[in-house]
N, C-alpha and C positions, 0 to 999 in steps of 0.2 A: 504494499499500500505506501509506503513511504517512497520507494523508487517510482511508482507511477505519479505521485504528487510532484515530485522533483522532475520527471521527464516533461510532464505537461506543464509545469510552472504553476500548479494550482496549490493554494495554501490550506491545511488542514483546519477546519473549524474547530473552535473550542466548544466545551460542554455549553457555555451561556448562549452562543450563536444558535448552536443546534436546538436548544430548549426555544428560542425566540422563533425558530422558522417553525417548528412544529407548532407552536401557539398561533402564529398566524395562520397556519393551514387549517388548524381547527375552528377558529373563528371567521373563516372567509365564507362558508355557506351561510352561516347568519348574517355576515356583512352584506353578501349579495342580496339577500331575501331583504334585509332591513333598507338597502338604496332602492330597490326597485318596487317594492311592495308597501313600505311604511313611511319613508321619507317625504314622499310627495304629498300622500293625505295628511302627513303632519304639519307640513307648511301650509297646505290649503287650510287647515282648520285654524291656524294661526292668523292667516289673513281674513279669514271668516270673522275671528273674533273682534276685529276692529272695524267691522263693515256690516252693511246692511243687505242681506241676500235675499234676492227674489226671484222666484221661479215663474216662467211664462212658457208660452208656446215657442218661443224663439231661442230658449235656453235659459241660462242662469245669469242674471245681472248683479254687479255688485258695485256698491258705492260706499267708499270710506266714510265712517262716522266717528272715528277716535276711540275714546275710551267709555262711550256711552253703554256699550253691552256689559261691560265689566261693573259699572255704576249700576246698573239695571240689575245685575245678578246679586248685589249686596243690598241695595236698597228698595227694589221694585218687587221682585220674586219673594213671596213670603215663606218658601220652604227652603230656600237654599242655605241660608246662614244656620238653620236649624239642624237640617240634615248634614251638612258638614261638620258642624260640632259634635253631632252624635256619632259620625263615622270616625273622627278622630278619638273620641273618648272611649268608644267600643275598641279601638286599635290598642290603645293604651292599657287597657284592662286585659284584653284577651291575649296579646302577644306574649308577655311574661308567662301566663297559664299554660299556654300552648307549648310554649318551649320546654318549660319544666315539666309538664306532663309527659310530652314526648322523649326526652331524655331519661324519665324515671321508668317509662314503659319499655324503652329500648334496653336499657339496663337489666330488666325483669325478662324479657323476650330472648336476651343473649345467654339466659342460664339453660342448662339442659334438664328438660322435663319432658315427660310424655305428652305429645300433642303440641309442640312448640312451633311446628310450621302451621298447623291449623289456626294456633292462636295469632301468628302473626297476619295470617290471611284475613282474620276477623277484623282486626285493628285497621287493616288496610281496606275493607270492604266500602267504608264510607266515601272513599275517595273515587270509586268506580260509580256508586250510586248518585254522586253528586255530579257525574257527567251529564252534559246536555241531554243525550237520547235517553239515558235511564231515568233522568229527572222528569223528562217530558212523558214517559210511558208510566210512571208511577203517580204523575199529577192526580189522576182520576182513579186510582187503585184502591184496593181494598186496606193497603198498608198505610195510606194516608187517613183514611176513616179510622182505622184502629189507633194510630197515633193521635188523632184528635181526640177520641174518646179517653184514651189513656191520660193525656194532658189535663183534660177536665177532671177526671176522677182522683188523679194522684195530686192535684194542685193542692188540696188542703193538706195532704201528708207530706208533701214537700214544704210547705209553710211551717207546718209544726216543727218538723225536723229541723230546719233552719233556726227556727226560734230557739229550740233546745241548745243547738250547736253554738249560737250566739250567746245564750245566757251561761253556758258553761265556761266558754272562753273568757268572758268577762270576769266570773268569778275567780277565774285563774290568775288575773291580773295582766291579761293580754290587753295591749292598746287597742282602743275602740276602731281607729282606723284600719288595723290589721285585721279585727274581727269582721268589719263590714267587707274588707276585700275578700277574706275567705269564704263567708256566707255568699258573697255574690258568685263566687267560683263555683261554690255548689249549684246554685240556681242556674249556672251557664255550662253544666257538665256534658250536655248533649253537644252543644255547639263546640265545645272543646274537643271533644273525642272525634267528632266529624271532620274537625279540620286538622287533626294531628297525623294521618295515615303517611304522608310523604315525609314527613319531619322524623316519624319513627324510622322509616327506612334509611333516611340519611344517618341518623344517629347509630343504628344498627350497623352501617357499612363502616362508619368510623370506629365504633368499638371493636369490630372485628379485625382491624387491621393493626390494633394493639399487640405487640409480640406478649404470648403468655408467659416468657421468661420474666418479664417484670413483675407479675404477679406471683409467679413462684419464689422470686426473690424476696418480695416483699413478705410472703407468708413464712418464708424461713427466718427472716428477721423478727417475727412475731406481730406484723400489722394486722390489724382486723379489717374485716370486709369494708367497714366506715371509713377507715384511714387508708385503704387502698383506692376507694373510690375517689376521695378528694385529693390524694397525692398521685395518683395514676391516671384513672379514668377520666375525671374533670379536665385536668390540663391538657390530655392528649385529644380530647373531643372539642376543645374550645374553639378551634377553627370552625367546626360544623355548627356550633352555637351561633356564631355570627352569620354563617350561611343561613341557617334555619330562620333567624331573626328578621334578614332582608326577605326571606320567603315569604314568612308568615306576615309581615307587614304589607307586602304587595298584595298578597293573597287576600287579606282582610279588606283591602280597599278595592279589589277587582270586582265584586259584585255586593250591592248594598243598595239600599233605598235611593241614594244620591245618583248612583250611575243610572238608576231607572228614570229619575227625573230628568237627567241630561239627554237620555235617549228619548223619552216622550217630548221634551221641549223641542229637540231636532226633527224627529221623524213622525210626530203626531200632530204638533202644534207648527211645524215648518217653520221655527224661528231658528235657523241655523246660526246665525251670528250670536245670540244669547246661549245657545247650546254650545258653541265653541268656546265662548268666553268661559262658562262655568267649567268646562272640561280643562281649560288652561289654568284656571284658578286651583281645581282639584289636582291638577298634575304639579302645580308649584308647591301646593301643601305637602304632598307626597315625598317629592324630592326634598324638601326642607326636612322633613322628619327622618328620612333616610340618611341625610347627611349628619345629622347630630346625633343620631343612635349609632351609626357606624363609627364616627369620631370616638365616641366614649367607649364602646365595646371592642373596638380593633385593639386599643391600647392596654386592654387586659388579656388579649389572646396570646396563647403560648404556641410557638411554631418548633416542632421537634426536628433537628436536622438529622 
Protein backbone atom coordinates (compact mmCIF):
# COMPACT_ATOMS: atom_id res chain seq x y z
CA UNK A 1 0.00 0.00 0.00
CA UNK A 2 2.81 2.40 0.87
CA UNK A 3 4.59 1.63 -2.42
CA UNK A 4 1.41 2.33 -4.40
CA UNK A 5 0.86 5.65 -2.68
CA UNK A 6 4.47 6.63 -3.34
CA UNK A 7 4.26 5.55 -6.99
CA UNK A 8 1.10 7.48 -7.77
CA UNK A 9 1.94 10.40 -5.51
CA UNK A 10 -1.18 10.03 -3.33
CA UNK A 11 -0.92 10.94 0.32
CA UNK A 12 -2.48 8.50 2.80
CA UNK A 13 -5.40 9.98 4.71
CA UNK A 14 -5.23 10.09 8.46
CA UNK A 15 -7.97 8.72 10.66
CA UNK A 16 -9.62 12.10 11.21
CA UNK A 17 -10.01 12.73 7.47
CA UNK A 18 -11.41 9.25 6.95
CA UNK A 19 -14.02 9.84 9.65
CA UNK A 20 -14.92 13.18 8.08
CA UNK A 21 -15.38 11.57 4.65
CA UNK A 22 -17.57 8.83 6.09
CA UNK A 23 -19.61 11.45 7.94
CA UNK A 24 -20.15 13.43 4.74
CA UNK A 25 -21.20 10.25 2.90
CA UNK A 26 -23.60 9.40 5.72
CA UNK A 27 -25.41 12.76 5.70
CA UNK A 28 -25.42 13.19 1.91
CA UNK A 29 -28.83 11.45 1.35
CA UNK A 30 -30.42 13.62 4.03
CA UNK A 31 -28.76 16.75 2.60
CA UNK A 32 -30.04 16.00 -0.91
CA UNK A 33 -33.56 15.40 0.40
CA UNK A 34 -33.41 18.59 2.49
CA UNK A 35 -32.35 20.76 -0.46
CA UNK A 36 -34.80 19.38 -3.01
CA UNK A 37 -37.85 18.63 -0.84
CA UNK A 38 -37.66 20.85 2.27
CA UNK A 39 -35.61 23.99 1.67
CA UNK A 40 -37.89 25.52 -0.99
CA UNK A 41 -41.13 25.06 1.03
CA UNK A 42 -39.30 26.41 4.09
CA UNK A 43 -38.26 29.60 2.28
CA UNK A 44 -41.73 29.91 0.74
CA UNK A 45 -43.39 29.77 4.15
CA UNK A 46 -40.98 32.44 5.42
CA UNK A 47 -42.04 34.72 2.54
CA UNK A 48 -45.72 33.91 3.18
CA UNK A 49 -45.35 34.90 6.85
CA UNK A 50 -44.55 38.49 5.80
CA UNK A 51 -47.21 38.59 3.08
CA UNK A 52 -50.89 38.41 2.36
CA UNK A 53 -51.51 35.33 0.23
CA UNK A 54 -54.65 35.11 -1.89
CA UNK A 55 -55.60 32.32 -4.26
CA UNK A 56 -57.70 32.86 -7.39
CA UNK A 57 -58.29 31.29 -10.78
CA UNK A 58 -55.05 32.73 -12.10
CA UNK A 59 -52.93 31.30 -9.31
CA UNK A 60 -51.53 32.64 -6.04
CA UNK A 61 -50.86 36.32 -5.54
CA UNK A 62 -48.49 37.56 -2.83
CA UNK A 63 -48.38 41.08 -1.43
CA UNK A 64 -45.93 42.01 1.30
CA UNK A 65 -47.47 43.36 4.51
CA UNK A 66 -44.56 43.34 6.96
CA UNK A 67 -44.98 42.01 10.50
CA UNK A 68 -48.77 42.24 10.59
CA UNK A 69 -49.18 38.44 10.48
CA UNK A 70 -46.90 38.03 13.51
CA UNK A 71 -48.76 40.78 15.37
CA UNK A 72 -52.07 39.13 14.50
CA UNK A 73 -50.82 35.76 15.79
CA UNK A 74 -50.11 37.24 19.23
CA UNK A 75 -52.90 39.80 19.51
CA UNK A 76 -55.80 38.87 17.22
CA UNK A 77 -55.95 35.08 17.34
CA UNK A 78 -57.50 34.09 20.66
CA UNK A 79 -56.01 30.59 20.89
CA UNK A 80 -52.40 30.91 19.72
CA UNK A 81 -50.85 32.32 22.92
CA UNK A 82 -52.68 29.85 25.14
CA UNK A 83 -51.82 26.81 23.02
CA UNK A 84 -48.17 27.87 22.68
CA UNK A 85 -47.88 28.24 26.45
CA UNK A 86 -49.56 24.89 27.05
CA UNK A 87 -47.25 23.17 24.55
CA UNK A 88 -44.14 24.57 26.27
CA UNK A 89 -45.41 23.71 29.77
CA UNK A 90 -46.31 20.16 28.72
CA UNK A 91 -42.85 19.75 27.21
CA UNK A 92 -41.12 20.97 30.38
CA UNK A 93 -43.15 18.54 32.48
CA UNK A 94 -43.09 15.51 30.19
CA UNK A 95 -39.53 15.44 28.84
CA UNK A 96 -37.73 14.74 32.17
CA UNK A 97 -40.35 12.12 33.07
CA UNK A 98 -40.06 10.36 29.71
CA UNK A 99 -36.24 10.32 29.76
CA UNK A 100 -36.05 9.06 33.37
CA UNK A 101 -38.75 6.46 32.78
CA UNK A 102 -37.06 5.26 29.57
CA UNK A 103 -33.68 4.90 31.28
CA UNK A 104 -35.23 2.99 34.18
CA UNK A 105 -37.10 0.63 31.85
CA UNK A 106 -34.02 0.11 29.69
CA UNK A 107 -31.99 -0.94 32.74
CA UNK A 108 -34.75 -3.33 33.80
CA UNK A 109 -35.24 -4.78 30.31
CA UNK A 110 -31.49 -5.32 29.97
CA UNK A 111 -31.57 -7.84 32.82
CA UNK A 112 -31.86 -11.54 32.10
CA UNK A 113 -35.35 -12.88 32.81
CA UNK A 114 -37.92 -15.11 31.15
CA UNK A 115 -39.87 -13.34 28.41
CA UNK A 116 -37.43 -10.45 28.05
CA UNK A 117 -37.94 -10.12 24.28
CA UNK A 118 -41.72 -10.13 24.71
CA UNK A 119 -41.48 -7.41 27.37
CA UNK A 120 -39.36 -5.26 25.05
CA UNK A 121 -41.92 -5.67 22.28
CA UNK A 122 -44.73 -4.65 24.65
CA UNK A 123 -43.03 -1.35 25.51
CA UNK A 124 -42.33 -0.63 21.82
CA UNK A 125 -45.92 -1.40 20.82
CA UNK A 126 -47.22 2.16 21.54
CA UNK A 127 -44.81 3.48 18.87
CA UNK A 128 -46.49 1.24 16.27
CA UNK A 129 -49.98 2.09 17.50
CA UNK A 130 -49.18 5.81 17.30
CA UNK A 131 -48.31 5.59 13.59
CA UNK A 132 -50.68 7.30 11.17
CA UNK A 133 -52.25 4.22 9.57
CA UNK A 134 -52.84 2.30 12.81
CA UNK A 135 -54.15 5.43 14.55
CA UNK A 136 -56.65 5.96 11.75
CA UNK A 137 -57.75 2.33 11.83
CA UNK A 138 -58.37 2.32 15.55
CA UNK A 139 -60.04 5.75 15.67
CA UNK A 140 -63.48 4.15 15.46
CA UNK A 141 -62.62 0.78 16.89
CA UNK A 142 -63.65 -1.09 19.98
CA UNK A 143 -60.29 -0.26 21.57
CA UNK A 144 -61.13 3.42 21.69
CA UNK A 145 -64.55 2.75 23.20
CA UNK A 146 -63.03 0.50 25.88
CA UNK A 147 -60.39 3.11 26.67
CA UNK A 148 -63.03 5.81 27.01
CA UNK A 149 -65.10 3.63 29.33
CA UNK A 150 -62.06 2.73 31.42
CA UNK A 151 -61.07 6.39 31.65
CA UNK A 152 -64.48 7.30 33.01
CA UNK A 153 -64.76 4.41 35.42
CA UNK A 154 -61.22 4.64 36.79
CA UNK A 155 -61.14 8.44 37.12
CA UNK A 156 -62.33 8.37 40.73
CA UNK A 157 -59.86 5.61 41.63
CA UNK A 158 -56.95 7.56 40.12
CA UNK A 159 -58.03 10.71 41.95
CA UNK A 160 -58.20 8.88 45.27
CA UNK A 161 -54.83 7.22 44.66
CA UNK A 162 -53.17 10.52 43.78
CA UNK A 163 -54.68 12.19 46.86
CA UNK A 164 -53.41 9.42 49.13
CA UNK A 165 -49.94 9.51 47.57
CA UNK A 166 -49.82 13.29 47.94
CA UNK A 167 -50.85 13.09 51.58
CA UNK A 168 -48.22 10.47 52.44
CA UNK A 169 -45.38 12.40 50.79
CA UNK A 170 -46.38 15.66 52.46
CA UNK A 171 -46.42 13.92 55.85
CA UNK A 172 -42.92 12.55 55.10
CA UNK A 173 -41.64 16.10 54.69
CA UNK A 174 -41.26 16.16 50.91
CA UNK A 175 -41.44 19.58 49.28
CA UNK A 176 -44.87 20.53 47.95
CA UNK A 177 -43.40 21.38 44.52
CA UNK A 178 -41.87 17.91 44.21
CA UNK A 179 -45.10 16.31 45.43
CA UNK A 180 -47.16 18.14 42.82
CA UNK A 181 -44.70 17.15 40.10
CA UNK A 182 -44.74 13.45 41.08
CA UNK A 183 -48.50 13.25 41.43
CA UNK A 184 -48.80 14.93 38.05
CA UNK A 185 -46.50 12.21 36.68
CA UNK A 186 -48.90 9.58 38.00
CA UNK A 187 -51.76 11.27 36.18
CA UNK A 188 -49.68 11.36 32.97
CA UNK A 189 -48.53 7.73 33.11
CA UNK A 190 -50.31 6.66 29.92
CA UNK A 191 -48.85 9.59 27.99
CA UNK A 192 -45.36 8.88 29.34
CA UNK A 193 -45.44 5.17 28.48
CA UNK A 194 -46.86 5.77 25.00
CA UNK A 195 -44.03 8.21 24.16
CA UNK A 196 -41.12 6.20 25.58
CA UNK A 197 -40.74 3.34 23.08
CA UNK A 198 -37.98 4.79 20.90
CA UNK A 199 -36.09 6.19 23.89
CA UNK A 200 -36.10 2.78 25.59
CA UNK A 201 -34.56 1.18 22.49
CA UNK A 202 -31.86 3.87 22.30
CA UNK A 203 -30.97 3.40 25.97
CA UNK A 204 -30.97 -0.38 25.53
CA UNK A 205 -28.52 -0.12 22.64
CA UNK A 206 -26.29 2.18 24.70
CA UNK A 207 -26.32 -0.10 27.76
CA UNK A 208 -25.47 -3.16 25.69
CA UNK A 209 -22.34 -1.45 24.35
CA UNK A 210 -20.91 -1.13 27.88
CA UNK A 211 -18.16 -3.69 28.45
CA UNK A 212 -19.22 -6.42 30.93
CA UNK A 213 -15.68 -6.35 32.34
CA UNK A 214 -16.46 -2.99 33.94
CA UNK A 215 -19.32 -4.51 35.94
CA UNK A 216 -17.24 -7.58 36.82
CA UNK A 217 -14.40 -5.41 38.10
CA UNK A 218 -16.78 -3.25 40.14
CA UNK A 219 -18.42 -6.34 41.61
CA UNK A 220 -15.03 -7.74 42.63
CA UNK A 221 -14.28 -4.42 44.33
CA UNK A 222 -17.50 -4.75 46.34
CA UNK A 223 -19.65 -2.20 44.51
CA UNK A 224 -23.40 -2.60 44.88
CA UNK A 225 -25.84 -2.49 41.96
CA UNK A 226 -26.78 1.05 42.97
CA UNK A 227 -23.14 2.17 42.88
CA UNK A 228 -22.52 0.38 39.57
CA UNK A 229 -25.43 2.23 38.01
CA UNK A 230 -24.27 5.69 39.06
CA UNK A 231 -20.54 5.07 38.49
CA UNK A 232 -20.69 3.00 35.28
CA UNK A 233 -24.10 2.85 33.58
CA UNK A 234 -25.18 6.44 33.98
CA UNK A 235 -21.91 8.08 32.80
CA UNK A 236 -21.58 5.67 29.86
CA UNK A 237 -25.13 6.31 28.59
CA UNK A 238 -25.05 10.07 29.25
CA UNK A 239 -24.51 10.87 25.52
CA UNK A 240 -27.75 9.01 24.80
CA UNK A 241 -29.49 11.05 27.50
CA UNK A 242 -28.69 14.13 25.42
CA UNK A 243 -29.90 12.39 22.24
CA UNK A 244 -33.13 11.22 23.86
CA UNK A 245 -33.75 14.64 25.37
CA UNK A 246 -33.48 16.32 21.96
CA UNK A 247 -35.63 13.62 20.34
CA UNK A 248 -38.29 13.86 23.06
CA UNK A 249 -38.45 17.66 22.88
CA UNK A 250 -38.98 17.57 19.12
CA UNK A 251 -41.44 14.70 19.38
CA UNK A 252 -43.47 16.50 22.06
CA UNK A 253 -43.80 19.53 19.79
CA UNK A 254 -44.60 17.55 16.64
CA UNK A 255 -48.25 16.76 17.37
CA UNK A 256 -50.46 18.80 19.65
CA UNK A 257 -53.34 21.28 19.52
CA UNK A 258 -51.08 24.08 18.31
CA UNK A 259 -50.03 22.18 15.18
CA UNK A 260 -53.72 21.48 14.56
CA UNK A 261 -54.44 25.21 14.86
CA UNK A 262 -51.66 26.05 12.37
CA UNK A 263 -52.95 23.43 9.94
CA UNK A 264 -56.56 24.61 10.30
CA UNK A 265 -55.61 28.25 9.79
CA UNK A 266 -53.74 27.46 6.60
CA UNK A 267 -55.75 24.72 4.92
CA UNK A 268 -59.29 25.27 6.26
CA UNK A 269 -59.44 29.05 6.67
CA UNK A 270 -56.95 29.52 3.79
CA UNK A 271 -55.03 32.21 5.68
CA UNK A 272 -51.57 31.05 4.63
CA UNK A 273 -49.85 34.22 5.79
CA UNK A 274 -51.08 33.94 9.37
CA UNK A 275 -50.53 30.18 9.38
CA UNK A 276 -46.92 30.63 8.22
CA UNK A 277 -46.31 33.30 10.86
CA UNK A 278 -47.62 30.95 13.57
CA UNK A 279 -45.42 28.16 12.27
CA UNK A 280 -42.29 30.33 12.31
CA UNK A 281 -43.02 31.58 15.83
CA UNK A 282 -43.44 27.96 16.88
CA UNK A 283 -40.21 27.04 15.11
CA UNK A 284 -38.31 29.87 16.83
CA UNK A 285 -39.63 28.81 20.26
CA UNK A 286 -38.60 25.18 19.67
CA UNK A 287 -35.13 26.22 18.43
CA UNK A 288 -34.57 28.42 21.49
CA UNK A 289 -35.62 25.64 23.86
CA UNK A 290 -33.33 23.16 22.09
CA UNK A 291 -30.37 25.55 22.25
CA UNK A 292 -30.82 26.25 25.96
CA UNK A 293 -31.40 22.63 26.98
CA UNK A 294 -28.55 21.32 24.81
CA UNK A 295 -26.16 23.92 26.20
CA UNK A 296 -26.80 22.93 29.82
CA UNK A 297 -26.99 19.15 29.32
CA UNK A 298 -24.04 18.77 26.91
CA UNK A 299 -21.66 20.20 29.51
CA UNK A 300 -22.49 17.27 31.82
CA UNK A 301 -22.11 14.53 29.21
CA UNK A 302 -19.30 12.01 29.64
CA UNK A 303 -17.66 10.82 26.43
CA UNK A 304 -15.69 7.60 26.76
CA UNK A 305 -12.59 7.41 24.56
